[in-house]
N, CA and C atoms as an extended XYZ file, in Angstrom:
486
Properties=species:S:1:pos:R:3:atomname:S:1:resname:S:1:resid:I:1 pbc="F F F"
N       -48.023       27.417      -38.405 N   MET     1
C       -47.890       26.678      -37.379 CA  MET     1
C       -46.261       27.755      -36.968 C   MET     1
N       -46.325       27.789      -35.562 N   LYS     2
C       -44.720       28.730      -35.945 CA  LYS     2
C       -43.931       27.533      -35.322 C   LYS     2
N       -42.379       27.883      -35.732 N   LEU     3
C       -40.932       26.845      -35.696 CA  LEU     3
C       -40.871       26.360      -34.183 C   LEU     3
N       -41.418       27.897      -33.052 N   ALA     4
C       -40.838       27.373      -31.645 CA  ALA     4
C       -42.381       26.412      -31.073 C   ALA     4
N       -42.871       26.234      -31.714 N   ALA     5
C       -44.056       25.276      -31.328 CA  ALA     5
C       -43.815       23.719      -31.784 C   ALA     5
N       -42.773       23.701      -32.750 N   ARG     6
C       -42.637       22.522      -33.466 CA  ARG     6
C       -40.938       22.009      -32.982 C   ARG     6
N       -40.485       22.972      -31.632 N   GLY     7
C       -39.286       22.303      -31.162 CA  GLY     7
C       -38.219       23.124      -31.260 C   GLY     7
N       -38.764       23.868      -33.099 N   VAL     8
C       -37.399       24.267      -33.693 CA  VAL     8
C       -36.892       25.531      -32.785 C   VAL     8
N       -35.442       25.799      -32.449 N   SER     9
C       -35.247       26.849      -32.107 CA  SER     9
C       -35.465       28.043      -32.660 C   SER     9
N       -35.183       29.351      -32.854 N   THR    10
C       -35.474       30.133      -33.548 CA  THR    10
C       -34.371       31.158      -32.979 C   THR    10
N       -33.988       31.160      -31.939 N   SER    11
C       -32.878       32.104      -31.507 CA  SER    11
C       -31.395       31.747      -31.622 C   SER    11
N       -31.107       32.352      -32.384 N   PRO    12
C       -29.461       32.225      -32.521 CA  PRO    12
C       -28.696       31.434      -31.333 C   PRO    12
N       -28.968       31.969      -30.097 N   LEU    13
C       -28.126       31.688      -28.643 CA  LEU    13
C       -28.778       30.383      -28.427 C   LEU    13
N       -29.529       29.891      -28.278 N   ARG    14
C       -29.618       28.334      -27.823 CA  ARG    14
C       -29.011       27.044      -28.594 C   ARG    14
N       -28.333       27.216      -29.957 N   GLY    15
C       -27.949       26.339      -30.691 CA  GLY    15
C       -26.162       26.168      -30.303 C   GLY    15
N       -25.693       27.337      -30.182 N   GLY    16
C       -24.457       28.004      -29.718 CA  GLY    16
C       -24.102       27.462      -28.512 C   GLY    16
N       -25.313       27.599      -27.099 N   ARG    17
C       -25.287       27.560      -25.781 CA  ARG    17
C       -24.926       26.276      -26.101 C   ARG    17
N       -25.905       25.337      -26.750 N   ARG    18
C       -25.593       23.852      -26.182 CA  ARG    18
C       -23.854       23.902      -26.917 C   ARG    18
N       -23.264       23.768      -27.344 N   ARG    19
C       -22.135       23.447      -28.340 CA  ARG    19
C       -21.132       23.672      -27.493 C   ARG    19
N       -21.522       25.045      -26.656 N   ARG    20
C       -20.589       25.424      -25.872 CA  ARG    20
C       -20.183       24.560      -24.495 C   ARG    20
N       -22.133       23.904      -23.929 N   GLN    21
C       -21.659       23.422      -23.159 CA  GLN    21
C       -21.065       21.958      -23.470 C   GLN    21
N       -21.234       21.470      -24.703 N   ALA    22
C       -20.466       20.077      -24.946 CA  ALA    22
C       -19.579       20.265      -25.071 C   ALA    22
N       -18.410       21.500      -25.205 N   GLY    23
C       -17.059       21.601      -25.248 CA  GLY    23
C       -16.431       21.689      -23.894 C   GLY    23
N       -17.861       22.891      -23.294 N   GLN    24
C       -17.027       22.755      -21.257 CA  GLN    24
C       -16.832       20.999      -20.840 C   GLN    24
N       -17.949       20.305      -21.224 N   ALA    25
C       -18.162       19.223      -20.678 CA  ALA    25
C       -16.349       17.886      -20.852 C   ALA    25
N       -16.320       18.490      -22.220 N   VAL    26
C       -15.285       17.709      -22.670 CA  VAL    26
C       -14.111       18.114      -22.260 C   VAL    26
N       -13.714       19.608      -21.782 N   ALA    27
C       -12.671       19.935      -21.010 CA  ALA    27
C       -12.654       19.665      -19.485 C   ALA    27
N       -14.041       19.448      -19.112 N   GLU    28
C       -13.667       19.319      -17.446 CA  GLU    28
C       -13.244       17.520      -17.283 C   GLU    28
N       -14.006       17.286      -18.465 N   MET    29
C       -13.541       15.392      -18.725 CA  MET    29
C       -12.300       15.396      -18.687 C   MET    29
N       -11.565       16.450      -20.000 N   ALA    30
C       -10.246       16.005      -19.518 CA  ALA    30
C        -9.117       16.048      -18.640 C   ALA    30
N       -10.083       17.565      -17.800 N   VAL    31
C        -8.496       17.243      -16.446 CA  VAL    31
C        -9.298       16.665      -15.498 C   VAL    31
N       -10.403       16.173      -15.670 N   ILE    32
C       -10.661       14.883      -14.129 CA  ILE    32
C       -10.316       13.178      -14.347 C   ILE    32
N       -10.561       12.926      -15.865 N   PHE    33
C        -9.957       11.819      -16.113 CA  PHE    33
C        -9.090       11.277      -15.739 C   PHE    33
N        -7.951       12.031      -16.387 N   PRO    34
C        -6.216       12.009      -15.046 CA  PRO    34
C        -6.270       11.310      -13.625 C   PRO    34
N        -7.022       12.253      -13.302 N   LEU    35
C        -7.019       12.317      -11.862 CA  LEU    35
C        -7.965       10.940      -10.894 C   LEU    35
N        -8.694       10.771      -11.982 N   PHE    36
C        -9.976       10.081      -11.646 CA  PHE    36
C        -9.166        8.246      -11.869 C   PHE    36
N        -8.165        8.251      -13.126 N   LEU    37
C        -7.776        6.942      -12.908 CA  LEU    37
C        -6.100        6.592      -12.227 C   LEU    37
N        -5.759        7.775      -12.185 N   THR    38
C        -4.593        7.734      -10.853 CA  THR    38
C        -4.913        7.440       -9.741 C   THR    38
N        -6.278        7.945       -9.345 N   LEU    39
C        -7.238        7.320       -7.891 CA  LEU    39
C        -7.445        5.821       -8.028 C   LEU    39
N        -7.769        5.994       -8.674 N   THR    40
C        -8.237        3.716       -9.003 CA  THR    40
C        -7.556        3.494       -9.495 C   THR    40
N        -6.281        3.701      -10.072 N   LEU    41
C        -5.024        2.590       -9.786 CA  LEU    41
C        -4.512        3.055       -9.122 C   LEU    41
N        -4.492        4.142       -7.609 N   GLY    42
C        -4.111        3.590       -6.423 CA  GLY    42
C        -4.445        3.363       -5.659 C   GLY    42
N        -5.982        2.981       -5.808 N   VAL    43
C        -6.631        1.783       -4.668 CA  VAL    43
C        -6.287        0.634       -5.074 C   VAL    43
N        -5.762        0.269       -6.256 N   PHE    44
C        -5.663       -0.595       -6.834 CA  PHE    44
C        -4.638       -1.663       -6.554 C   PHE    44
N        -3.228       -0.160       -6.250 N   TRP    45
C        -1.614       -1.068       -6.108 CA  TRP    45
C        -1.933       -1.354       -4.466 C   TRP    45
N        -2.650       -0.054       -3.962 N   ALA    46
C        -2.675        0.054       -2.495 CA  ALA    46
C        -3.048       -1.797       -2.245 C   ALA    46
N        -4.683       -2.043       -2.737 N   GLY    47
C        -4.939       -3.432       -2.614 CA  GLY    47
C        -3.975       -4.565       -2.938 C   GLY    47
N        -2.980       -4.292       -3.752 N   ARG    48
C        -1.896       -5.325       -4.155 CA  ARG    48
C        -1.004       -5.584       -3.155 C   ARG    48
N        -0.071       -4.584       -2.668 N   ALA    49
C         0.690       -4.237       -1.812 CA  ALA    49
C        -0.169       -4.787       -0.347 C   ALA    49
N        -1.363       -4.496        0.149 N   TYR    50
C        -1.962       -5.384        1.099 CA  TYR    50
C        -1.902       -6.700        0.936 C   TYR    50
N        -2.238       -7.631       -0.378 N   PHE    51
C        -2.445       -8.890       -0.532 CA  PHE    51
C        -0.577       -8.944       -0.686 C   PHE    51
N        -0.132       -8.492       -0.662 N   THR    52
C         1.265       -9.278       -0.532 CA  THR    52
C         1.733       -9.270        0.767 C   THR    52
N         2.073       -8.134        1.832 N   TYR    53
C         2.116       -8.486        3.097 CA  TYR    53
C         1.077       -9.658        3.978 C   TYR    53
N        -0.119       -9.555        3.424 N   GLN    54
C        -0.718      -10.788        4.113 CA  GLN    54
C        -0.606      -12.198        3.635 C   GLN    54
N         0.195      -12.230        2.308 N   THR    55
C         1.170      -13.184        1.887 CA  THR    55
C         2.397      -13.852        2.211 C   THR    55
N         2.968      -12.943        2.473 N   ILE    56
C         4.053      -12.770        3.308 CA  ILE    56
C         4.128      -13.132        4.778 C   ILE    56
N         2.987      -12.371        5.501 N   THR    57
C         2.785      -12.967        6.482 CA  THR    57
C         2.334      -14.799        6.786 C   THR    57
N         1.173      -14.649        5.878 N   ARG    58
C         1.116      -16.328        6.007 CA  ARG    58
C         1.681      -17.297        6.196 C   ARG    58
N         2.595      -16.838        4.673 N   ALA    59
C         3.777      -17.607        4.678 CA  ALA    59
C         4.764      -17.705        5.702 C   ALA    59
N         5.356      -16.316        6.034 N   ALA    60
C         6.071      -17.013        7.365 CA  ALA    60
C         5.507      -18.017        8.642 C   ALA    60
N         4.117      -17.216        8.717 N   ARG    61
C         3.267      -18.346        9.842 CA  ARG    61
C         3.498      -19.425        9.837 C   ARG    61
N         3.580      -19.928        8.522 N   GLU    62
C         3.633      -21.366        8.038 CA  GLU    62
C         4.693      -21.929        8.432 C   GLU    62
N         5.688      -21.128        7.874 N   ALA    63
C         7.405      -21.240        8.448 CA  ALA    63
C         7.802      -21.500        9.964 C   ALA    63
N         7.670      -20.699       10.308 N   CYS    64
C         7.225      -20.276       12.243 CA  CYS    64
C         6.605      -21.912       12.586 C   CYS    64
N         5.404      -21.680       12.427 N   ARG    65
C         4.523      -23.073       12.884 CA  ARG    65
C         5.644      -24.278       13.079 C   ARG    65
N         5.903      -24.027       11.759 N   ALA    66
C         6.702      -25.762       11.317 CA  ALA    66
C         7.815      -26.170       12.153 C   ALA    66
N         9.123      -24.526       12.081 N   ALA    67
C        10.287      -24.395       13.064 CA  ALA    67
C         9.964      -24.732       14.467 C   ALA    67
N         8.580      -24.314       14.681 N   ALA    68
C         8.325      -24.762       16.285 CA  ALA    68
C         8.225      -25.783       16.743 C   ALA    68
N         7.607      -26.476       15.686 N   ALA    69
C         7.551      -28.060       15.925 CA  ALA    69
C         8.465      -28.932       16.457 C   ALA    69
N         8.948      -29.993       16.813 N   PRO    70
C         9.625      -31.299       16.539 CA  PRO    70
C         9.873      -31.573       15.641 C   PRO    70
N        11.181      -31.522       15.097 N   SER    71
C        10.766      -32.938       13.866 CA  SER    71
C        10.758      -34.141       13.801 C   SER    71
N        11.795      -34.549       14.524 N   CYS    72
C        11.482      -35.950       15.246 CA  CYS    72
C        11.666      -36.210       16.823 C   CYS    72
N        10.456      -36.371       17.144 N   ALA    73
C        10.401      -36.231       18.576 CA  ALA    73
C        10.989      -37.748       19.170 C   ALA    73
N        11.130      -38.933       18.569 N   LEU    74
C        11.963      -39.969       18.735 CA  LEU    74
C        13.439      -40.609       18.694 C   LEU    74
N        13.724      -39.589       17.348 N   CYS    75
C        15.087      -39.629       17.641 CA  CYS    75
C        15.735      -39.171       18.710 C   CYS    75
N        17.366      -39.436       18.292 N   THR    76
C        18.678      -39.308       19.399 CA  THR    76
C        19.570      -37.996       18.847 C   THR    76
N        19.468      -37.222       19.153 N   PRO    77
C        18.233      -36.644       21.032 CA  PRO    77
C        17.410      -36.364       20.207 C   PRO    77
N        16.374      -36.161       21.957 N   GLN    78
C        15.201      -36.250       21.263 CA  GLN    78
C        14.715      -34.215       20.690 C   GLN    78
N        13.734      -34.077       20.452 N   ASN    79
C        13.089      -32.989       19.761 CA  ASN    79
C        13.716      -32.620       19.540 C   ASN    79
N        14.274      -32.419       17.935 N   THR    80
C        15.512      -31.872       17.602 CA  THR    80
C        14.414      -30.822       15.900 C   THR    80
N        15.032      -29.517       15.727 N   TYR    81
C        14.262      -28.805       15.184 CA  TYR    81
C        14.750      -28.557       13.704 C   TYR    81
N        14.208      -28.039       12.949 N   TYR    82
C        14.445      -27.944       11.519 CA  TYR    82
C        15.284      -26.658       12.011 C   TYR    82
N        16.451      -26.661       11.024 N   ASN    83
C        17.520      -25.387       10.564 CA  ASN    83
C        16.906      -24.192       10.224 C   ASN    83
N        17.350      -23.272        9.852 N   GLN    84
C        16.972      -22.079        8.827 CA  GLN    84
C        17.148      -22.236        7.249 C   GLN    84
N        17.798      -23.443        6.603 N   SER    85
C        17.890      -23.071        4.984 CA  SER    85
C        16.255      -24.198        5.460 C   SER    85
N        16.160      -24.839        6.369 N   SER    86
C        15.610      -26.437        6.086 CA  SER    86
C        14.370      -25.859        6.309 C   SER    86
N        13.999      -24.818        7.273 N   VAL    87
C        12.581      -24.108        7.259 CA  VAL    87
C        12.000      -23.199        5.529 C   VAL    87
N        13.552      -22.471        5.454 N   GLN    88
C        12.995      -21.862        4.417 CA  GLN    88
C        12.844      -21.837        2.847 C   GLN    88
N        13.654      -23.510        2.985 N   THR    89
C        13.763      -24.403        1.533 CA  THR    89
C        12.322      -24.713        1.479 C   THR    89
N        11.633      -25.842        2.517 N   ASN    90
C        10.924      -27.263        2.841 CA  ASN    90
C         9.524      -26.181        2.834 C   ASN    90
N         9.409      -24.760        3.700 N   PHE    91
C         8.337      -24.684        4.329 CA  PHE    91
C         7.368      -23.130        3.827 C   PHE    91
N         8.712      -21.949        3.479 N   LEU    92
C         8.680      -20.415        3.348 CA  LEU    92
C         8.072      -20.474        1.821 C   LEU    92
N         9.784      -20.732        1.312 N   ASN    93
C         9.631      -20.966       -0.246 CA  ASN    93
C         8.684      -21.479       -0.510 C   ASN    93
N         7.608      -22.776       -0.635 N   PRO    94
C         6.391      -23.147       -1.412 CA  PRO    94
C         5.355      -22.234       -0.726 C   PRO    94
N         5.271      -22.067        0.273 N   ALA    95
C         4.013      -20.610        0.243 CA  ALA    95
C         4.026      -19.655       -0.201 C   ALA    95
N         5.283      -19.482       -0.620 N   LEU    96
C         5.338      -18.053       -1.363 CA  LEU    96
C         5.024      -18.368       -2.921 C   LEU    96
N         5.786      -19.088       -3.812 N   GLN    97
C         5.102      -19.855       -5.238 CA  GLN    97
C         3.554      -19.984       -4.639 C   GLN    97
N         3.249      -20.610       -4.153 N   ALA    98
C         1.607      -21.098       -4.083 CA  ALA    98
C         0.992      -19.597       -4.570 C   ALA    98
N         1.641      -18.643       -4.237 N   ALA    99
C         1.317      -17.288       -3.890 CA  ALA    99
C         1.448      -16.451       -5.118 C   ALA    99
N         2.711      -17.257       -6.061 N   HIS   100
C         2.759      -16.406       -6.963 CA  HIS   100
C         3.754      -15.170       -6.696 C   HIS   100
N         4.536      -15.374       -5.862 N   LEU   101
C         5.403      -14.906       -4.945 CA  LEU   101
C         7.124      -15.382       -5.679 C   LEU   101
N         8.384      -14.548       -5.643 N   ASP   102
C         8.852      -15.372       -6.005 CA  ASP   102
C        10.127      -15.088       -4.673 C   ASP   102
N        10.403      -16.522       -4.691 N   PRO   103
C        11.121      -16.860       -3.127 CA  PRO   103
C        12.269      -15.834       -3.212 C   PRO   103
N        13.051      -15.654       -4.384 N   ALA   104
C        14.616      -15.284       -4.155 CA  ALA   104
C        14.494      -13.231       -4.152 C   ALA   104
N        13.377      -12.857       -4.007 N   ASN   105
C        13.115      -11.404       -3.948 CA  ASN   105
C        13.366      -11.603       -2.044 C   ASN   105
N        13.518      -12.498       -1.128 N   VAL   106
C        12.733      -12.675       -0.135 CA  VAL   106
C        14.393      -11.572        0.398 C   VAL   106
N        14.697      -10.510        0.966 N   LYS   107
C        15.357       -9.675        1.665 CA  LYS   107
C        15.841      -10.183        3.162 C   LYS   107
N        16.837       -9.959        3.717 N   ASN   108
C        17.258       -9.807        5.069 CA  ASN   108
C        16.296      -11.186        6.289 C   ASN   108
N        16.400      -12.669        5.704 N   PHE   109
C        15.319      -13.591        6.691 CA  PHE   109
C        16.473      -13.426        7.679 C   PHE   109
N        15.894      -13.371        8.651 N   ASN   110
C        16.290      -13.795        9.904 CA  ASN   110
C        15.552      -14.692       10.432 C   ASN   110
N        16.005      -16.151       11.035 N   PHE   111
C        15.471      -16.894       11.702 CA  PHE   111
C        15.731      -17.210       13.139 C   PHE   111
N        15.147      -16.973       14.293 N   GLN   112
C        16.089      -17.064       15.349 CA  GLN   112
C        15.112      -18.254       16.016 C   GLN   112
N        16.438      -19.237       16.793 N   GLN   113
C        15.451      -20.648       17.409 CA  GLN   113
C        15.563      -19.516       19.146 C   GLN   113
N        14.503      -20.526       20.339 N   GLY   114
C        15.176      -20.270       21.472 CA  GLY   114
C        14.770      -18.889       21.834 C   GLY   114
N        14.172      -17.885       21.381 N   VAL   115
C        13.832      -16.812       21.452 CA  VAL   115
C        12.863      -16.939       23.192 C   VAL   115
N        13.280      -15.659       23.845 N   VAL   116
C        12.458      -15.660       25.368 CA  VAL   116
C        11.083      -15.045       24.679 C   VAL   116
N        10.127      -15.409       24.511 N   LEU   117
C         9.066      -14.403       24.109 CA  LEU   117
C         8.375      -13.411       25.033 C   LEU   117
N         8.486      -14.177       26.464 N   ASN   118
C         7.563      -13.299       27.210 CA  ASN   118
C         8.898      -12.943       28.602 C   ASN   118
N         9.471      -11.979       28.493 N   PRO   119
C        10.620      -11.867       29.420 CA  PRO   119
C        10.525      -11.104       30.917 C   PRO   119
N         8.855      -10.526       30.974 N   THR   120
C         8.641      -10.185       32.035 CA  THR   120
C         8.139      -11.369       32.857 C   THR   120
N         7.556      -12.340       32.659 N   SER   121
C         6.436      -13.427       33.042 CA  SER   121
C         7.439      -14.612       33.315 C   SER   121
N         6.825      -15.023       35.008 N   ASN   122
C         7.291      -16.512       34.661 CA  ASN   122
C         6.388      -17.204       34.940 C   ASN   122
N         6.638      -18.647       34.481 N   PRO   123
C         7.890      -19.137       33.917 CA  PRO   123
C         7.631      -18.505       32.289 C   PRO   123
N         9.016      -18.741       31.941 N   SER   124
C         9.270      -17.875       30.253 CA  SER   124
C         9.082      -18.868       29.646 C   SER   124
N         8.580      -18.021       28.128 N   GLU   125
C         8.693      -19.322       27.059 CA  GLU   125
C         9.338      -19.236       26.034 C   GLU   125
N         9.991      -19.924       25.681 N   THR   126
C        10.724      -19.827       24.310 CA  THR   126
C        10.238      -20.261       23.050 C   THR   126
N        10.787      -19.474       21.719 N   GLY   127
C        10.160      -19.773       20.749 CA  GLY   127
C        10.848      -19.257       19.805 C   GLY   127
N        10.382      -19.585       18.249 N   MET   128
C        11.205      -19.292       17.269 CA  MET   128
C        10.559      -17.777       16.710 C   MET   128
N        11.132      -16.846       16.253 N   VAL   129
C        10.626      -15.867       15.554 CA  VAL   129
C        11.509      -15.829       14.055 C   VAL   129
N        10.651      -15.475       12.617 N   ILE   130
C        10.791      -15.812       11.574 CA  ILE   130
C        10.895      -14.048       11.085 C   ILE   130
N        11.512      -13.148       10.781 N   SER   131
C        11.032      -11.990       10.001 CA  SER   131
C        11.885      -11.799        9.289 C   SER   131
N        11.717      -11.000        7.420 N   PHE   132
C        11.755      -10.720        6.206 CA  PHE   132
C        11.276       -9.357        5.693 C   PHE   132
N        12.089       -8.972        5.012 N   ASN   133
C        11.764       -8.089        3.683 CA  ASN   133
C        11.002       -8.853        2.358 C   ASN   133
N        10.086       -8.249        1.561 N   TYR   134
C         9.667       -8.628        0.093 CA  TYR   134
C         9.603       -7.220       -0.387 C   TYR   134
N        10.222       -6.942       -1.504 N   PRO   135
C        10.410       -5.525       -2.462 CA  PRO   135
C         8.648       -5.537       -2.934 C   PRO   135
N         8.099       -4.693       -3.242 N   PHE   136
C         7.057       -4.324       -3.979 CA  PHE   136
C         7.230       -3.201       -4.675 C   PHE   136
N         6.570       -3.306       -5.875 N   THR   137
C         7.049       -1.849       -6.969 CA  THR   137
C         5.354       -1.869       -7.213 C   THR   137
N         5.411        0.032       -7.003 N   PHE   138
C         3.736        1.128       -7.404 CA  PHE   138
C         4.225        1.125       -8.780 C   PHE   138
N         2.911        0.736       -9.632 N   TYR   139
C         2.845        1.496      -10.862 CA  TYR   139
C         1.573        2.404      -11.433 C   TYR   139
N         2.414        3.814      -10.607 N   LEU   140
C         1.369        4.995      -10.358 CA  LEU   140
C         1.676        5.872      -12.017 C   LEU   140
N         1.032        6.092      -13.026 N   PRO   141
C         1.295        6.872      -14.334 CA  PRO   141
C         0.650        8.284      -13.193 C   PRO   141
N         1.607        9.048      -14.216 N   PHE   142
C         0.977       10.565      -13.488 CA  PHE   142
C         1.373       11.317      -12.341 C   PHE   142
N         1.932        9.988      -11.907 N   THR   143
C         2.590       10.314      -10.277 CA  THR   143
C         4.459       10.527       -9.872 C   THR   143
N         4.539       10.990       -8.974 N   SER   144
C         5.856       11.109       -8.496 CA  SER   144
C         6.002        9.219       -7.611 C   SER   144
N         4.869        8.442       -7.858 N   VAL   145
C         5.023        7.736       -6.662 CA  VAL   145
C         5.530        6.264       -7.889 C   VAL   145
N         5.517        6.919       -9.020 N   ASN   146
C         5.555        5.574      -10.220 CA  ASN   146
C         6.774        4.667      -10.236 C   ASN   146
N         6.757        3.576      -10.217 N   LEU   147
C         7.843        3.101       -9.936 CA  LEU   147
C         8.636        2.748       -8.654 C   LEU   147
N         7.868        3.565       -7.565 N   THR   148
C         8.949        3.474       -6.584 CA  THR   148
C         8.219        1.956       -5.946 C   THR   148
N         9.855        1.251       -5.303 N   GLN   149
C         9.598        0.331       -4.339 CA  GLN   149
C         9.742        0.344       -3.133 C   GLN   149
N         9.268        0.014       -2.413 N   VAL   150
C         9.267        0.058       -1.143 CA  VAL   150
C         9.747       -1.568       -0.763 C   VAL   150
N        10.165       -2.037        0.993 N   ASN   151
C         9.916       -3.003        1.110 CA  ASN   151
C         9.049       -3.007        1.916 C   ASN   151
N         8.039       -4.560        1.847 N   ILE   152
C         7.020       -4.981        3.045 CA  ILE   152
C         7.753       -5.331        4.024 C   ILE   152
N         8.072       -5.103        5.397 N   PHE   153
C         8.224       -6.030        6.384 CA  PHE   153
C         7.202       -6.659        6.976 C   PHE   153
N         7.996       -8.287        7.452 N   THR   154
C         6.972       -9.041        8.137 CA  THR   154
C         7.533       -9.620        9.256 C   THR   154
N         7.135       -9.878       10.613 N   GLN   155
C         7.603      -10.599       11.448 CA  GLN   155
C         6.918      -12.014       12.479 C   GLN   155
N         6.961      -13.020       12.523 N   VAL   156
C         6.485      -13.724       13.113 CA  VAL   156
C         6.991      -14.190       14.196 C   VAL   156
N         6.906      -14.357       15.209 N   GLN   157
C         6.920      -15.315       16.273 CA  GLN   157
C         5.742      -16.692       16.801 C   GLN   157
N         6.351      -17.835       17.174 N   MET   158
C         5.299      -18.923       17.405 CA  MET   158
C         5.975      -19.453       18.539 C   MET   158
N         5.719      -19.974       19.714 N   ARG   159
C         5.577      -21.044       20.910 CA  ARG   159
C         6.294      -21.999       20.391 C   ARG   159
N         7.714      -21.966       21.291 N   GLN   160
C         8.333      -23.585       20.881 CA  GLN   160
C         7.576      -24.807       21.696 C   GLN   160
N         7.211      -25.792       20.475 N   GLU   161
C         6.369      -26.992       21.583 CA  GLU   161
C         7.613      -28.153       22.306 C   GLU   161
N         7.663      -28.085       23.308 N   GLN   162
C         8.122      -29.363       23.861 CA  GLN   162
C         8.257      -30.835       23.639 C   GLN   162
């Protein structure tokens, strides 16, 4: 029986070609893997940045909703509203802490009461506006974006209840 019939190669090139192809696959993997890893981590951190944006916007919305409603309708004077420090301490900070974000990182917190929300319409409506920045750091190895910090901005407005 011939060796070729039993599946044994008699050609000296066949075994060498398999080894070269295996080496080629390892070389391709060495080139592609860092790119694939960077792309995967980039998608992950972009998702985390979007999650942070959604979280700070939700927290600002909750704080703005609380600030727009009268804190004491039966008090004298009537329809008193929360002030800036009360809104930040009692509504914004707990919402951020619930999402495991540090309230101490809030930058440029801006709280405005009595803002005209529709200046071109009649009758005019007044409300509250809350805006601030929250820092976010990207961790992307093998890139120039690694450890880059961006400030995510949010602004929420709500009509003031009378």
